[in-house]
MIVEXSE-847890 format. One record per residue: residue in three letters; x, y, z of N, C-alpha, C in turn. Coordinates in steps of 0.2 Angstrom, whole numbers, padded with zeros to 4 digits, always signed. Layout:
<kollums>
ALAXYZXYZXYZ;...
</kollums>
This chain:
<kollums>
LYS+0004-0006+0002-0001+0001+0002+0004+0008+0000;TYR+0010+0007+0004+0014+0013+0004+0020+0011+0002;GLY+0021+0008-0003+0027+0004-0008+0032+0010-0012;GLU+0027+0015-0013+0029+0022-0020+0030+0026-0013;ASN+0028+0029-0008+0031+0032-0002+0038+0028+0003;VAL+0039+0023+0004+0046+0018+0004+0049+0021+0001;ARG+0048+0019-0007+0056+0020-0014+0056+0026-0012;LEU+0052+0031-0012+0052+0040-0013+0057+0041-0007;GLY+0056+0037-0002+0059+0040+0006+0067+0039+0007;LEU+0068+0032+0003+0074+0029+0001+0078+0030-0001;ARG+0075+0033-0009+0080+0036-0014+0085+0043-0008;TYR+0080+0045-0005+0081+0053-0002+0087+0052+0004;ILE+0084+0044+0008+0091+0042+0012+0096+0041+0011;LEU+0097+0039+0004+0103+0035-0002+0107+0041-0003;ALA+0103+0047-0006+0104+0052-0006+0108+0056-0002;CYS+0107+0057+0007+0107+0059+0011+0115+0055+0010;ALA+0114+0046+0010+0118+0044+0012+0127+0045+0009;LYS+0126+0045+0003+0129+0047-0001+0134+0054-0001;LYS+0131+0059+0004+0137+0067+0005+0143+0065+0009;HIS+0142+0057+0012+0147+0056+0016+0151+0051+0015;THR+0156+0050+0015+0162+0043+0010+0163+0040+0016;ASN+0163+0041+0023+0163+0040+0029+0158+0034+0033;GLY+0152+0035+0029+0143+0033+0029+0139+0037+0036;PHE+0142+0042+0038+0138+0046+0041+0133+0047+0037;ILE+0126+0047+0040+0119+0051+0034+0117+0057+0039;THR+0118+0061+0034+0113+0068+0035+0111+0070+0030;GLU+0106+0076+0031+0103+0081+0026+0109+0086+0022;THR+0114+0086+0026+0119+0094+0027+0124+0091+0023;GLU+0129+0095+0018+0135+0092+0016+0140+0092+0022;GLY+0138+0098+0028+0142+0098+0032+0143+0094+0038;GLY+0137+0090+0038+0136+0086+0044+0134+0089+0049;ARG+0131+0095+0049+0129+0094+0054+0120+0100+0053;THR+0118+0097+0058+0109+0097+0057+0107+0095+0064;SER+0101+0097+0064+0098+0098+0073+0098+0092+0074;SER+0096+0085+0068+0095+0079+0071+0100+0075+0073;ARG+0108+0076+0069+0114+0074+0070+0113+0063+0072;MET+0116+0064+0077+0115+0055+0080+0108+0052+0080;HIS+0103+0056+0080+0097+0054+0082+0096+0051+0072;GLY+0094+0057+0069+0094+0057+0060+0097+0051+0061;HIS+0103+0050+0060+0107+0045+0058+0106+0038+0059;GLY+0105+0038+0067+0101+0028+0068+0094+0029+0065;TYR+0089+0034+0065+0083+0032+0062+0083+0030+0055;ALA+0087+0033+0052+0090+0033+0045+0093+0026+0045;THR+0098+0024+0046+0100+0018+0048+0097+0011+0049;LEU+0089+0012+0054+0086+0009+0056+0081+0007+0051;PHE+0078+0014+0044+0074+0013+0043+0079+0007+0035;LEU+0087+0009+0035+0089+0005+0029+0087-0001+0031;ALA+0090-0002+0037+0090-0009+0038+0083-0013+0041;GLU+0077-0013+0040+0071-0012+0038+0071-0013+0031;VAL+0071-0009+0028+0071-0009+0019+0075-0016+0016;LEU+0083-0018+0017+0086-0023+0018+0081-0029+0019;GLY+0079-0030+0026+0077-0036+0026+0070-0038+0024;MET+0068-0032+0022+0059-0034+0017+0061-0035+0009;THR+0067-0034+0007+0067-0033+0000+0071-0035-0003;GLU+0077-0040+0000+0080-0044-0006+0077-0048-0009;GLY+0080-0049-0018+0076-0049-0020+0072-0046-0029;SER+0070-0042-0023+0068-0036-0026+0070-0032-0032;SER+0066-0030-0037+0069-0028-0045+0069-0022-0045;ARG+0063-0018-0038+0063-0011-0038+0068-0007-0033;VAL+0071-0013-0031+0076-0008-0026+0083-0012-0026;SER+0088-0005-0024+0096-0011-0027+0098-0013-0022;PHE+0096-0017-0020+0099-0022-0015+0106-0020-0010;LYS+0111-0021-0017+0119-0019-0015+0118-0013-0011;GLU+0114-0007-0015+0114-0001-0015+0114+0003-0005;VAL+0110-0003-0005+0104+0001+0003+0110-0005+0005;ARG+0113-0011+0005+0115-0014+0007+0123-0012+0011;ASP+0125-0006+0007+0133-0005+0007+0132+0002+0009;ALA+0126+0005+0009+0124+0010+0014+0123+0010+0021;LEU+0120+0005+0021+0119+0003+0029+0124+0000+0033;VAL+0130-0003+0030+0135-0007+0032+0139+0000+0034;ARG+0140+0006+0032+0143+0011+0030+0139+0013+0039;ALA+0133+0016+0037+0130+0019+0044+0132+0015+0049;ILE+0132+0009+0050+0134+0005+0057+0140+0005+0057;ARG+0144+0008+0055+0150+0007+0056+0152+0014+0061;VAL+0148+0018+0058+0149+0023+0062+0145+0024+0069;ILE+0140+0020+0068+0136+0018+0073+0141+0014+0079;GLU+0146+0010+0078+0149+0007+0081+0157+0012+0081;ASP+0160+0016+0077+0164+0019+0081+0165+0025+0086;SER+0157+0028+0085+0155+0034+0087+0151+0031+0096;GLN+0152+0026+0099+0149+0024+0105+0155+0028+0110;THR+0152+0030+0115+0152+0034+0120+0162+0033+0123;ARG+0167+0035+0123+0172+0033+0129+0174+0039+0132;TYR+0170+0045+0134+0169+0050+0138+0171+0047+0145;SER+0172+0043+0148+0171+0041+0155+0173+0036+0157;LYS+0174+0035+0161+0176+0027+0163+0167+0021+0162;LEU+0165+0024+0161+0158+0022+0162+0156+0023+0152;TYR+0157+0019+0149+0157+0022+0142+0151+0018+0139;GLY+0148+0017+0133+0146+0014+0130+0139+0016+0125;GLY+0137+0021+0126+0132+0024+0125+0134+0027+0120;TRP+0127+0031+0118+0129+0038+0110+0128+0046+0112;GLY+0131+0049+0109+0131+0054+0111+0124+0058+0103;TYR+0126+0065+0105+0123+0070+0100+0127+0068+0092;GLU+0135+0068+0093+0137+0067+0086+0141+0065+0085;PRO+0141+0060+0078+0144+0054+0077+0154+0054+0078;SER+0155+0055+0086+0161+0056+0089+0162+0051+0097;SER+0165+0047+0098+0165+0044+0103+0168+0049+0108;ASP+0171+0053+0108+0170+0058+0112+0167+0062+0117;MET+0159+0061+0113+0154+0067+0115+0149+0060+0123;PRO+0149+0066+0126+0146+0063+0133+0139+0058+0130;ASP+0137+0053+0136+0133+0050+0133+0124+0053+0135;GLU+0118+0049+0130+0114+0054+0129+0111+0048+0129;ALA+0103+0046+0132+0100+0041+0133+0094+0039+0127;SER+0090+0045+0122+0087+0044+0119+0094+0043+0112;VAL+0100+0047+0110+0103+0044+0105+0104+0036+0106;THR+0105+0035+0113+0108+0028+0113+0103+0023+0111;VAL+0097+0024+0112+0090+0020+0110+0089+0021+0101;THR+0089+0024+0097+0090+0023+0090+0098+0021+0088;ALA+0101+0021+0091+0108+0018+0089+0109+0009+0090;VAL+0104+0007+0096+0103+0001+0097+0098-0001+0091;GLN+0093+0003+0092+0088+0000+0086+0092+0001+0081;ALA+0094+0004+0076+0099+0002+0071+0103-0001+0071;LEU+0106-0004+0076+0111-0010+0076+0106-0017+0074;ARG+0102-0016+0078+0097-0023+0081+0093-0026+0073;ALA+0092-0019+0072+0088-0020+0063+0092-0022+0061;ALA+0099-0020+0059+0104-0022+0055+0105-0029+0055;ARG+0107-0032+0063+0109-0038+0066+0103-0043+0062;ASN+0097-0041+0062+0092-0045+0060+0092-0046+0051;ALA+0095-0038+0045+0093-0040+0041+0099-0044+0038;GLY+0104-0047+0044+0111-0050+0042+0118-0045+0042;ILE+0117-0042+0042+0123-0038+0044+0129-0039+0053;ALA+0133-0039+0049+0138-0041+0056+0140-0034+0060;VAL+0138-0036+0068+0139-0031+0071+0144-0032+0078;ASP+0148-0029+0080+0154-0030+0083+0151-0032+0089;SER+0151-0038+0092+0148-0041+0099+0152-0034+0105;ARG+0157-0034+0104+0159-0029+0108+0156-0022+0110;VAL+0153-0020+0103+0150-0014+0106+0141-0016+0109;VAL+0138-0021+0110+0133-0023+0110+0136-0023+0115;GLU+0141-0026+0119+0141-0028+0127+0143-0022+0130;LYS+0148-0015+0127+0147-0010+0131+0140-0008+0130;ALA+0135-0008+0126+0128-0005+0126+0125-0005+0133;ILE+0125-0013+0134+0121-0017+0139+0125-0016+0145;GLU+0131-0011+0146+0136-0012+0154+0133-0003+0153;TYR+0133+0002+0148+0128+0008+0149+0123+0010+0151;VAL+0119+0004+0147+0112+0005+0152+0110+0005+0159;LYS+0112-0003+0160+0114-0005+0168+0116+0000+0171;ALA+0120+0001+0167+0125+0010+0172+0119+0016+0174;CYS+0114+0016+0170+0110+0020+0172+0105+0019+0174;PHE+0105+0014+0179+0100+0011+0184+0100+0014+0187;ASP+0094+0016+0194+0093+0019+0200+0090+0016+0202;PRO+0095+0010+0206+0090+0006+0210+0087+0008+0216;SER+0087+0016+0218+0082+0018+0222+0074+0018+0222;ASP+0073+0018+0216+0067+0020+0214+0064+0013+0206;GLY+0070+0013+0205+0071+0006+0199+0069+0010+0190;SER+0072+0018+0193+0070+0021+0185+0078+0021+0182;TYR+0079+0023+0177+0084+0024+0172+0087+0033+0170;ARG+0094+0034+0173+0094+0042+0171+0094+0042+0162;TYR+0096+0049+0161+0097+0052+0155+0105+0051+0154;SER+0111+0051+0156+0114+0050+0157+0119+0049+0162;ILE+0126+0046+0159+0129+0045+0164+0135+0050+0165;ALA+0139+0055+0160+0144+0058+0161+0139+0065+0161;MET+0134+0067+0158+0133+0074+0156+0128+0075+0166;ALA+0129+0081+0166+0128+0084+0174+0120+0082+0175;ARG+0115+0081+0170+0109+0081+0170+0108+0073+0173;GLN+0105+0075+0179+0104+0065+0180+0094+0063+0182;GLN+0093+0069+0181+0085+0066+0181+0083+0058+0176;SER+0079+0055+0180+0075+0050+0177+0067+0053+0175;THR+0065+0049+0171+0058+0051+0170+0056+0042+0166;LEU+0047+0041+0167+0048+0039+0163+0048+0034+0157;ALA+0049+0042+0153+0051+0040+0146+0059+0037+0145;LEU+0063+0036+0149+0069+0035+0149+0070+0030+0151;THR+0065+0029+0156+0065+0021+0158+0063+0015+0153;SER+0056+0020+0151+0056+0015+0146+0062+0012+0139;ALA+0063+0017+0139+0068+0020+0133+0072+0014+0137;ALA+0074+0014+0140+0081+0008+0143+0080+0001+0142;VAL+0073+0001+0146+0070-0006+0148+0070-0009+0137;SER+0066-0005+0135+0068-0006+0128+0073-0009+0124;THR+0079-0005+0126+0086-0004+0123+0089-0014+0125;LEU+0087-0012+0133+0090-0019+0135+0086-0027+0131;ASN+0080-0025+0128+0076-0031+0125+0078-0030+0116;TYR+0081-0027+0117+0083-0025+0108+0092-0028+0109;LEU+0096-0027+0116+0101-0026+0115+0102-0036+0117;
</kollums>
């Protein structure tokens, strides 16, 4: 029913993916947008879902989608935070030097899981570090999960807790 919409969206995402040889998917040439790693994570998730649903389709270039997805996954793997002793999440920018942030971590993990489901190799060490990171965000005093380990912003919310539990499920 929505095949044409998906095809046009795919064409747009692949065009954005071609702007950077390193695999970062963004709308701009310079790579700086308001969505940054959030957008990259969702675009990568989309590519993984398309790849998983279209193998053998004559309407989609399987190789082009797969190649863009593999490059995008490597960006996610290389961008896992190393900001502090407690690392393994993802930050707003495609850099391992960024502080972690829970909502970006959710999008990265969703993309990693979808790619793995579509047959793309995902580094098991990245998955292990992500599990450690999410567990470190846990607040045993009330059972919630924090926004960040590295940032001063330590509040917990229903949304963050739901995201963390979903992330552990994906991992």
